[in-house]
C-alpha positions as CSV (number, residue, x, y, z in Angstrom):
1,X,-5.4,-10.0,-52.5
2,X,-5.7,-11.3,-49.0
3,X,-6.2,-9.6,-45.7
4,X,-3.3,-9.9,-43.3
5,X,-3.0,-8.7,-39.7
6,X,0.2,-6.7,-39.1
7,X,1.5,-6.3,-35.5
8,X,3.9,-3.4,-34.7
9,X,6.2,-3.4,-31.7
10,X,8.3,-0.9,-29.7
11,X,9.1,2.3,-31.5
12,X,7.2,1.2,-34.7
13,X,4.0,1.1,-32.7
14,X,4.8,4.5,-31.1
15,X,5.4,6.1,-34.5
16,X,2.3,4.6,-36.1
17,X,0.1,5.2,-33.0
18,X,-1.4,1.7,-33.4
19,X,-0.2,-1.7,-32.4
20,X,-2.1,-3.7,-35.0
21,X,-3.7,-3.0,-38.5
22,X,-5.2,-5.1,-41.2
23,X,-3.7,-4.6,-44.7
24,X,-4.5,-6.3,-48.0
25,X,-1.8,-7.7,-50.4
26,X,-0.5,-10.7,-52.2
27,X,3.2,-10.8,-51.0
28,X,5.0,-9.4,-48.0
29,X,6.4,-6.4,-49.9
30,X,2.8,-5.4,-50.8
31,X,1.9,-5.3,-47.1
32,X,5.1,-3.3,-46.1
33,X,4.6,-0.8,-49.0
34,X,1.0,-0.2,-48.0
35,X,2.0,0.2,-44.4
36,X,4.6,2.8,-45.5
37,X,1.9,4.6,-47.4
38,X,-0.5,4.6,-44.4
39,X,2.2,5.6,-41.9
40,X,5.0,7.4,-43.9
41,X,7.1,7.9,-40.7
42,X,7.6,4.1,-40.6
43,X,9.3,4.0,-44.1
44,X,12.7,5.0,-42.9
45,X,12.5,2.6,-39.9
46,X,11.6,-0.4,-42.1
47,X,13.3,0.2,-45.4
48,X,17.0,0.7,-46.2
49,X,16.0,3.1,-49.0
50,X,12.5,4.4,-48.3
51,X,12.2,5.8,-51.8
52,X,12.4,2.3,-53.4
53,X,10.9,0.2,-50.6
54,X,12.8,-2.9,-51.9
55,X,15.3,-3.7,-49.1
56,X,14.7,-4.0,-45.3
57,X,16.8,-2.2,-42.8
58,X,19.4,-4.7,-41.5
59,X,18.1,-4.5,-38.0
60,X,14.4,-5.0,-38.8
61,X,12.9,-8.5,-38.3
62,X,9.7,-9.4,-40.2
63,X,8.0,-12.5,-39.1
64,X,5.2,-14.3,-41.0
65,X,3.2,-16.5,-38.6
66,X,6.3,-16.6,-36.3
67,X,8.9,-17.4,-39.0
68,X,11.4,-14.9,-40.2
69,X,10.8,-14.0,-43.9
70,X,14.5,-14.3,-44.5
71,X,14.0,-18.1,-44.0
72,X,11.2,-18.0,-46.5
73,X,11.2,-16.0,-49.8
74,X,12.0,-12.6,-48.3
75,X,9.8,-9.8,-49.4
76,X,8.4,-12.0,-52.2
77,X,6.9,-14.5,-49.7
78,X,3.3,-15.3,-50.8
79,X,0.5,-14.6,-48.3
80,X,-2.8,-16.3,-47.6
81,X,-5.9,-15.2,-45.6
82,X,-5.5,-15.0,-41.9
83,X,-1.7,-14.7,-42.0
84,X,-0.1,-12.6,-39.4
85,X,3.0,-10.4,-39.9
86,X,4.9,-9.1,-36.9
87,X,7.5,-6.3,-37.5
88,X,10.1,-6.1,-34.8
89,X,12.9,-3.5,-34.4
90,X,16.0,-4.4,-32.5
91,X,15.6,-4.9,-28.8
92,X,18.2,-4.4,-26.2
93,X,18.3,-4.7,-22.5
94,X,20.2,-5.8,-19.5
């Protein structure tokens, strides 16, 4: 297991009450599942089906070191020490 910095933005940060946490895991899904255990209110915002935690909401973007995990191996993307995950909800504005 490796330690990964997780940054939360917008309403995710508000629900969790923190903007950044460090979580241990081997792949992205490990990190997101642990995040959901630590902050249960985030599960419905991150996962399509919070009970199974196996598919992201369509509007959530998860970036690993600035690259969208959809362009990598999705939730199965391997992690290494000092990686940084950013979780971004949809943003709108004018």
